[in-house]
MDTraj code that builds the backbone (N, CA, C; nanometers):
import mdtraj as md
import numpy as np

residues = "UNK UNK UNK UNK UNK UNK UNK UNK UNK UNK UNK UNK UNK UNK UNK UNK UNK UNK UNK UNK UNK UNK UNK UNK UNK UNK UNK UNK UNK UNK UNK UNK UNK UNK UNK UNK UNK UNK UNK UNK UNK UNK UNK UNK UNK UNK UNK UNK UNK UNK UNK UNK UNK UNK UNK UNK UNK UNK UNK UNK UNK UNK UNK UNK UNK UNK".split()
xyz = np.array([
    [-0.1739, -1.1284, 0.1254],
    [-0.1294, -1.0228, 0.0812],
    [-0.2066, -0.8662, 0.1139],
    [-0.1423, -0.7870, 0.1843],
    [-0.1939, -0.6697, 0.2149],
    [-0.1003, -0.5332, 0.1955],
    [-0.1996, -0.3964, 0.1951],
    [-0.1034, -0.2691, 0.1845],
    [-0.0972, -0.2386, 0.3162],
    [-0.0062, -0.2037, 0.3644],
    [0.0432, -0.1458, 0.4987],
    [0.0943, -0.0110, 0.4731],
    [0.0504, 0.1081, 0.5714],
    [0.1175, 0.2224, 0.5507],
    [0.0749, 0.3310, 0.6757],
    [0.1123, 0.4311, 0.6200],
    [0.0637, 0.5652, 0.7494],
    [-0.0693, 0.5725, 0.7455],
    [-0.1587, 0.5206, 0.6798],
    [-0.3004, 0.5389, 0.6717],
    [-0.3540, 0.4398, 0.7841],
    [-0.3033, 0.3251, 0.8224],
    [-0.3293, 0.2229, 0.9227],
    [-0.2255, 0.1768, 1.0118],
    [-0.1525, 0.2954, 1.0536],
    [-0.0462, 0.2727, 1.1605],
    [0.0543, 0.1490, 1.1090],
    [0.0554, 0.1155, 1.0164],
    [0.1765, -0.0006, 0.9510],
    [0.1170, -0.1260, 0.9994],
    [-0.0235, -0.1388, 0.9911],
    [-0.0701, -0.2790, 1.0675],
    [-0.1043, -0.4016, 0.9432],
    [0.0006, -0.4967, 0.9490],
    [-0.0139, -0.5799, 0.8454],
    [-0.1686, -0.6630, 0.8713],
    [-0.2117, -0.6644, 0.7708],
    [-0.3534, -0.7469, 0.7511],
    [-0.4875, -0.6400, 0.7718],
    [-0.4547, -0.5341, 0.8006],
    [-0.5643, -0.4096, 0.8015],
    [-0.6327, -0.3918, 0.6653],
    [-0.5585, -0.4017, 0.5778],
    [-0.6161, -0.3864, 0.4573],
    [-0.5791, -0.4863, 0.3468],
    [-0.6266, -0.5901, 0.3290],
    [-0.6080, -0.7170, 0.2769],
    [-0.6208, -0.6340, 0.1037],
    [-0.5406, -0.7220, 0.0298],
    [-0.5821, -0.7103, -0.1253],
    [-0.6627, -0.8041, -0.1603],
    [-0.7469, -0.7468, -0.2301],
    [-0.8472, -0.8606, -0.3201],
    [-0.8169, -0.8821, -0.4499],
    [-0.8251, -1.0132, -0.4843],
    [-0.7962, -1.0309, -0.6343],
    [-0.9106, -0.9927, -0.6953],
    [-0.8890, -0.9444, -0.8417],
    [-0.9874, -0.8839, -0.9287],
    [-0.9829, -1.0027, -1.0546],
    [-1.1043, -0.9552, -1.1049],
    [-1.1077, -1.0617, -1.2338],
    [-1.0067, -1.0394, -1.3561],
    [-0.9283, -0.9390, -1.3615],
    [-0.8435, -0.9174, -1.4480],
    [-0.7091, -0.9478, -1.3920],
    [-0.6852, -1.0238, -1.2980],
    [-0.5776, -1.0777, -1.2463],
    [-0.4715, -0.9936, -1.1623],
    [-0.5298, -0.8650, -1.1218],
    [-0.4601, -0.7869, -1.0261],
    [-0.5344, -0.7907, -0.9069],
    [-0.4631, -0.7377, -0.8153],
    [-0.5277, -0.7083, -0.6667],
    [-0.5158, -0.5686, -0.6211],
    [-0.6021, -0.5579, -0.5517],
    [-0.6147, -0.3959, -0.4738],
    [-0.7019, -0.3959, -0.3635],
    [-0.6867, -0.2796, -0.2871],
    [-0.7535, -0.2548, -0.1687],
    [-0.7883, -0.1002, -0.2093],
    [-0.9123, -0.0741, -0.1338],
    [-0.9615, 0.0762, -0.1165],
    [-0.9186, 0.1475, 0.0225],
    [-0.8714, 0.2506, 0.0263],
    [-0.8155, 0.3263, 0.1626],
    [-0.8683, 0.4644, 0.1155],
    [-0.9430, 0.5342, 0.2241],
    [-0.9930, 0.6740, 0.2179],
    [-0.8898, 0.7452, 0.3147],
    [-0.8169, 0.8711, 0.2403],
    [-0.7296, 0.9624, 0.3254],
    [-0.8064, 1.0897, 0.2502],
    [-0.7843, 1.2053, 0.3618],
    [-0.8122, 1.3277, 0.3128],
    [-0.7266, 1.3937, 0.2351],
    [-0.7866, 1.4744, 0.1330],
    [-0.7071, 1.5438, 0.0551],
    [-0.5862, 1.6257, 0.0708],
    [-0.4690, 1.6173, 0.0263],
    [-0.3681, 1.6904, 0.0697],
    [-0.2991, 1.6220, 0.1692],
    [-0.3101, 1.4759, 0.1630],
    [-0.2221, 1.3773, 0.2628],
    [-0.1093, 1.3295, 0.1820],
    [-0.0033, 1.3279, 0.2296],
    [0.0965, 1.2441, 0.1868],
    [0.1005, 1.1077, 0.2634],
    [0.0713, 1.0094, 0.1418],
    [0.0746, 0.8485, 0.2159],
    [0.2081, 0.7944, 0.1798],
    [0.2552, 0.7307, 0.2996],
    [0.3508, 0.6296, 0.2596],
    [0.3095, 0.4638, 0.3150],
    [0.3518, 0.3840, 0.2144],
    [0.2935, 0.2597, 0.2236],
    [0.3816, 0.1671, 0.1321],
    [0.3604, 0.0416, 0.1966],
    [0.4325, -0.0887, 0.1204],
    [0.3450, -0.1829, 0.1162],
    [0.3577, -0.2955, 0.0237],
    [0.2615, -0.3963, 0.0265],
    [0.3383, -0.5134, 0.1028],
    [0.2784, -0.6006, 0.1668],
    [0.3384, -0.7061, 0.2530],
    [0.2855, -0.8414, 0.1852],
    [0.3753, -0.9018, 0.1364],
    [0.3387, -1.0551, 0.0678],
    [0.3520, -1.1560, 0.1242],
    [0.3653, -1.2728, 0.0588],
    [0.3837, -1.3947, 0.1141],
    [0.5364, -1.4165, 0.1814],
    [0.5144, -1.4888, 0.2829],
    [0.6554, -1.5136, 0.3542],
    [0.7084, -1.3673, 0.3993],
    [0.6365, -1.2839, 0.4731],
    [0.7008, -1.1336, 0.5052],
    [0.7583, -1.0663, 0.3958],
    [0.7415, -1.0928, 0.2814],
    [0.8213, -1.0120, 0.1789],
    [0.7323, -0.8785, 0.1515],
    [0.8238, -0.7723, 0.1493],
    [0.7899, -0.6312, 0.1455],
    [0.8171, -0.5848, -0.0014],
    [0.7430, -0.5136, -0.0546],
    [0.7770, -0.4587, -0.1917],
    [0.6917, -0.3369, -0.1856],
    [0.7322, -0.2448, -0.3107],
    [0.7039, -0.1132, -0.3429],
    [0.6191, -0.0937, -0.4315],
    [0.5348, -0.0163, -0.4813],
    [0.4743, 0.0097, -0.6072],
    [0.5344, 0.1049, -0.6762],
    [0.5606, 0.0233, -0.8172],
    [0.6706, 0.0998, -0.9097],
    [0.5507, 0.2331, -0.9502],
    [0.4061, 0.2414, -0.9413],
    [0.3539, 0.3721, -1.0333],
    [0.3369, 0.4666, -0.9023],
    [0.4007, 0.4484, -0.7905],
    [0.3715, 0.5360, -0.6597],
    [0.4574, 0.6821, -0.7132],
    [0.4220, 0.7934, -0.6574],
    [0.4790, 0.9263, -0.7077],
    [0.6440, 0.9092, -0.6720],
    [0.6414, 0.8546, -0.5746],
    [0.8058, 0.8409, -0.5245],
    [0.8357, 0.7272, -0.4475],
    [0.9462, 0.6803, -0.4694],
    [0.9879, 0.5330, -0.3858],
    [1.1292, 0.5974, -0.2952],
    [1.1093, 0.5877, -0.1563],
    [1.1977, 0.6169, -0.0603],
    [1.2576, 0.5219, 0.0262],
    [1.3353, 0.5191, 0.1132],
    [1.3814, 0.4014, 0.1820],
    [1.2455, 0.3610, 0.2720],
    [1.1838, 0.4707, 0.3082],
    [1.0427, 0.4454, 0.4005],
    [0.9594, 0.3913, 0.3228],
    [0.9479, 0.3474, 0.1937],
    [0.8272, 0.2588, 0.1058],
    [0.7892, 0.3862, -0.0026],
    [0.6900, 0.3526, -0.0847],
    [0.6329, 0.4117, -0.1600],
    [0.5538, 0.5568, -0.1039],
    [0.5576, 0.6480, -0.1926],
    [0.5002, 0.7830, -0.1486],
    [0.3880, 0.8153, -0.2648],
    [0.2397, 0.8421, -0.2093],
    [0.1546, 0.8925, -0.2962],
    [0.1100, 1.0529, -0.2419],
    [0.1161, 1.1366, -0.3249],
    [0.0622, 1.2629, -0.2735],
    [-0.0958, 1.2653, -0.3044],
    [-0.1881, 1.2742, -0.2061],
    [-0.3260, 1.2460, -0.2418],
    [-0.3605, 1.3936, -0.2643],
])
top = md.Topology()
chain = top.add_chain()
for i, resn in enumerate(residues, 1):
    res = top.add_residue(resn, chain, resSeq=i)
    for name in ("N", "CA", "C"):
        top.add_atom(name, md.element.get_by_symbol(name[0]), res)
traj = md.Trajectory(xyz[None], top)
């Protein structure tokens, strides 16, 4: 599973999610302040999904205003 978006040219696998001891998974991405980031998660079997906690969800994916 990985996070894919404007910060990595939508490249699957560039930012894999790592399992945490509390059962969640996460990845760290650095972007400049004032950036609007669009992203989605790519899961098993090519399943794409959005982040319910994003600032906005559009047809292009999850949106976070940094």
